[in-house]
N, C-alpha and C positions, 0 to 999 in steps of 0.2 A: 135546506142545508145551512148549517151554522157558519158564521164568518170565519171560524178557525179552519173549517173544512174547505171553504173557498180559497182561503190564503194557501193552504197546503196544495190545493189543486193547481193554483197559479204557479207556485214554485216547482211543482212536479212537471207541469206542461212546459215551462221554460227550460228545464234541464233536459227534457226529452228532445226539444227542438235543437238545443245545442249539440247534443249527442248525435243527432242526424246530420251535423255538419252545416247548419244554418249559420249565417253571420251573426255575431253577438248582438249588434244593435238592433237587428231585425227580430231575432228571437225575443229579446227583452221588450222591445217597443210594441211588437204585435200582441203579446200577451197582455201588456199594460192597456193598450188601446181597446182590445176586445173586452177585457174585464170591466173597464171603466164604463163602456157603453152598456154592457150587460147589467151591471149593477145600478147605475145612476141614469140610465136612459140617455136622451140627447144631451143632457146636461154633462155627461161624462166626457163629451168632446173637448170640454174647457180645460180638462186635466192636461193633456199633451200641449195645448196652446200655453197654458200657464207655465209648464215646464220649459217651453222654449223661451218665453219672456224672462224666466229666471235665469236661463243660461246666458241669454244676451246681456243681462245686467251684471253678470259676474265679472267685474272688472279684473280680478286676479287671473282670469282665463287667459289674458293676453300674455302671461308669462310663458305658456306653453310654446307658441310658435318661436318666441325669443330664444328659449333655451334649446329647443331642437335645431333651430337655425345655427346657433353658436356651435353645437356639437358636430353638425354636418360640415360646417366651414372648416373646423380644425381637422376633421377626419379626412375630407376630401383634398384638403391642401397638403396632405402627407406630413403634417407636423408630428403625428405619432411615430412616423419612421425615425425622426431624430431622437425621440424619446427612447425607443427600443435600442438604437445605437448607443446611446448613453449607458443604459444598463448593461449592454453587451461588453463595453470596455471597462466599466467600473466594477461589475460583479463576476466577470468571467473566470477569475482565479479560484473561485470558491466552488466546491462540489454542489451541483444544483443551482449554481449562481445565476444561470440564464432563466431558470424557472422562477427563482426568487425575483429576479428582475422583471419577469413577465407580470408577476403580482404587482409589483410597484407601477409598471406601466398601466395596468388596468385601473389602479387607484387614481392615477393622474388622468386617465381617459374618462373616468367617472366624474372627476371634478370639471371636465370640460363638457360633458355631454348630459348625463343624467338618465340614460337609456342602456340597458344591458345588451340590446341588440348590436349597438355600435361597438361596445367592447368585444363582443364575440366576433364581429366582422374583422376588427383590427388584429385581434389575437390570432385568428385562424389564418389570415392572409399574410401577417408579418412575422408573428413569433413562431407559429407552429412549423412552417418549412425550416426555419433556422434551427430550432431545437432538434427536429428529426435529423437534419444534415449533420449535426454535431454529435450524434450518437445517443441522445436522450431517449429513454424508454417511452415508446409511443403511448402506452396506457396511462403513464403518470402525467405526461405533458398535456394529454387530451383533457384529463381531469383538472389540471392547473388552469387551463384556458377557460373551461366551463365555469369553475369556481370563481376565478378573477373576474369574469365578465358579469357575474351576478352582483358584484359590488356596485355596479352602476345605478341600481334602484334604492341604494341605501346611502351612499355618499353624496352629499349636496353638490350641485342642485338637482336632486332627484325629482324627476317628473311625476313618479308614483306618489311621492310624498306631497307634491302640489295637488294632485288629484285627491288624495285622502284628505288633505286640509280643506279642500272645497266641500267635500261630501260630509265630513265630520264637523265642520264649522270650527276648525282649530287654526291658530296662527301658523302660517307657513314658516316664517322665521324661526320659531320655537322647534318645529318639526325637523327643520334642516340642521339646527344645532343639536338636536337630540340624536340625529343619525351619524354625527361625526365620530364620536368616541366608539360607539358599537361597530361602525364601519371600520375604523382603524384597528380595533381589537380583532375583528374577524381577519382582516388582512395579515395582522401579526400572527394569528394562530395558523393560518395558511402557510406563512413563511416559516414558522417554527416547525410545522410538520414536514415541509419540503426539506428543510435543513437537516432534520434528525433522520428522516428516511434515506436521504442521499449520503448522509455520514455513515449510516449503517450499511448501505448498499451502494457504493460509489459508481457502480456500473449503470445505475439508473439515471444519473446526471453527472457525467464526467466534466471535470474542469477543462477549460479551453487550453490548448496547446500554447506555451509561452510566445511562440512566433506570431500568434494571432492576437496577442495582447500588447504587442510592441507598438504603442501609439505615443506620439509626443505629448508632453505635458500640456502644451498650448491647445492641442486637439482635445485632450481630456476636458479641460476647462471650457472649451467652446461647446462641447457636448453637454456639459453640466449646465451652462446657461440655457441651452435649448431645453433641458428638462425643467428649468425654473419658469419657463414661459406659462404653462397652464397654471402654475401656482400664482403667478402674477395676475393672470386673467381672473382667476378665482377670487384674489384678494381685491381687485378693482371692482368687482361685483358685490362681494359680501361686506367689506368694511363699511361702505357708505350706508348699506341697509341696516347692518347691526347697530350702527351709531345713530340711526334715525335721520340720516341726511337725505335719503331717497326712499321712496316706497318700493314694494316688491316689483311692481311693473317697471318702474324706473330702473331698478337694479338689473333686471333681465335685459333691458334695453342696452344698459351700459355693458354687460357681458357680451351680447351679440355684437355691439359695435367694436368692442376691444378685440374680440376674436377675428372680425373682419379686417381691422387695421393691422393685426398681427400677421395675418396671411398676406396682406398687401406689402407690408414692410419687408417680409422675407421673400418677396418676389414669387409667391406661390398662388396668387389669385389670378385666375383666368376666367373667360366667360363660361367655359365648360364647368368649372368648380362652382361658380356662382349659380348657374342654371340648375345643375344637379342638386345643389343644397336647397335651392328655393322649391324645386319640385318635390323633393323628399319632405321638406317642412310642411308644405301644403297638404300633401297626402296623409302624413301622420297626424296633423292638427286636426283635419277633417274627421279622421277615423275616431280620435278621441272625443270630439264634440258630438258625434252621432251617438256614441256609446254613453256619454253623460246625459244627453238629452233623454235617451230611452230609460236610462236608470232613474232619472228624476220622476218621469211619469210612473214607472213601476213602483218606486218608493212611496209616491203619494197615494196610490190605490192600496198598496200593502199596509202602509200605516194607518190608513182610513179604516181599514178592516179590524184594526186592533191586534194584528198579528204579533207585534213586539210584546205587548202586554201579555198576550196568551202564552207566548214562549217563556217569558220571565216567570209567569205563575207556574207553568208546567215544571220548569227546572227547580225553582227554589222552594215552592210550596208543596206541590204534588209529589215530586221525586225526592225533595229535600237535599238536593246536591250542594255541596260546598262551592262557594264563588270560584275558587281556584280550580276545582274539577270542571266546572263549566267553561272556564277560560281554556283549559287544556283541551277539552272536547272541540271548542271552537277552532283552536290551532290545528287540530288533527283534520277537522273538515276542510280547512284551507289546503293542506297537503294533498288530500284526496282530490279536491277540485283542480289543484295544480297539475294533476297528471293529464288533464285534457283542456285546461282553460289557460289564457294568459293572465298576467297580473291585473290588468285593467278590468277584464271581465269579472275576475273573482271579487275585486273590490266593489264594483257597482251592483253585482248581484247580491252580495251579503251585507253591504253597508246599511241598508234600511233595517236589517235585523240585528246585526251585531254591535253597531256603534251605539244605539240607545241602550242595548242590553249591557254592554260594558260599562256605560255611565251609570245605569241602575244598580249594578253590582258594586259600585264604589271605586272602580279602577280609574286611573289617569288616562285620558284619551291621547295625550301626547306619547306616553310611554307605550300605550297600546298600538299607536301607529308604527313605532319601531318594531314591536313583536310582529304585527301584521307583515311588515316589509321582509323581515328576516324569514318568516314562515313562507312567504312567497318565493324567496330565494331557494329554500329548500325544495318547494314544490316544483320549481322550475327544473330541478335536476333529479327528480325522483322517477326511477322506472315504474311502469313501462312506457308512459307517454308524456314525460316531462318536456316542456316547451324547449328548453336549451339542448335536450338530447337530439332533437330533430334538426335544430339549427346547426348543431355541431356536425351532424352526419351530412348535412347539405354541403358544408364548407370544407370538411376534412378531405385529404387525399384518399385514394382508393384503397390503400393498404390498411386504413383504419376503419374497421367494420362496426356495426351497431353493437355487436357483443363487447368489443373493446371500450366503446364509449360507455356502455352501461357499467361495466367493471371499474372504469377509471374514476367514476364519480363517487363511489361508495365511501372511501375514506373522508372525502371533502364533505359529504353530507353529514358524517359523524361529527366532523369538526364544527359544522354550523349548528347542529343540534346542541353540542356542547356550549357554543356561544349564546343560543337562545336561552338554555337553561340558566346560564350565568346572568343574563340580563333580567330574566324573570325573577330570580333570586335576589338580585341587587339592582332595583330600578334606577338607583341614582346614577349608574353608568350612563343611562340615557338622559336623565332629568337634571343632572348637575350642571352641565354647560348652559342649557336654557335658564336655569335658575340664576347662575352667575350673571349672565348677560342682561336678562330681563328682570332680575331681582324678585323672582317668584318664591 
């Protein structure tokens, strides 16, 4: 059997195991370990050992528990409640204003957390009941919350971009900066769609009754200060890092410590909040580490077989495809895989193939990291098995069915595809800010 056929058999076996419901790290790791021993004999056992040592030596990996802890502290201490109240007061007079405010809430939550799951939980528990109670259309607001929560993996400090940086060997700081303008652009497109849709059909998002907006000026500015808190935490973390005063790991520690102190100063820190945040941080960090460990082992065997060179030769020499056609096909494969895998699993499965191929085709890996992340956002919400669809179904009230959730996301997926096309056509949207800061 040729090495190309062995590589194809490895990939097909792994996908089959994932489709049967096996844990991601188990499916990837088992295929990697068995293939290594079958190909290299007893010497193959050194591959997973080498992957484990490489993982332990990845100093930037310390950023993951710091960012996750920061997000859970701010989420569990209910600081997000203050943010939504701020948008409630300041945007309630506009048709669709609370839905627009929900997108703003998601952007700020993303700047505190970096995970889409946290944004979904906050939006479904805080924003959704309020929007439904005030007569907003259930299909539209369900789509708003799903679309807004997806920003968590693009707006810094995105945990997904940290993982991509580790696997693609790219600077995390540049990837974070590359995600800022595309993330804000996508949020602006969401807001524009909501505004125009509610302007055309005011019944979808009625403005608040004047009696509900009668809040003193002092209270308005108090709420505005609450909304500036996550921006302050983000600035305390990013400014020293971008200026070179702190390393990435040190900046993540600054962010976690700042979030912890903010919760203490606001009187929101309790033993229960601290314990829940710590337990969730440990659980998610361990999950990420197991997946990365399995992916490193799989990638070592896969690359050793020459699979990347074989695919490059197939696409460019034998099929004669244009590099842009290959790139688009890669993005489509992400969307298909996203119907049944989460973002981390998609990244670690295809990174051994796609990252070297993208580099061989002459594309910028920082720019591609942004494309990958946006495509992952689309895949999260693509029926029938998008990850966010089922999270939303688990958190939504009984009156919102799965059919409503499927319908709700279609216009937002269209907006995200538009954003992806714009960034593919104009790479400087992603690359301009890293170039300015780092002088590339």
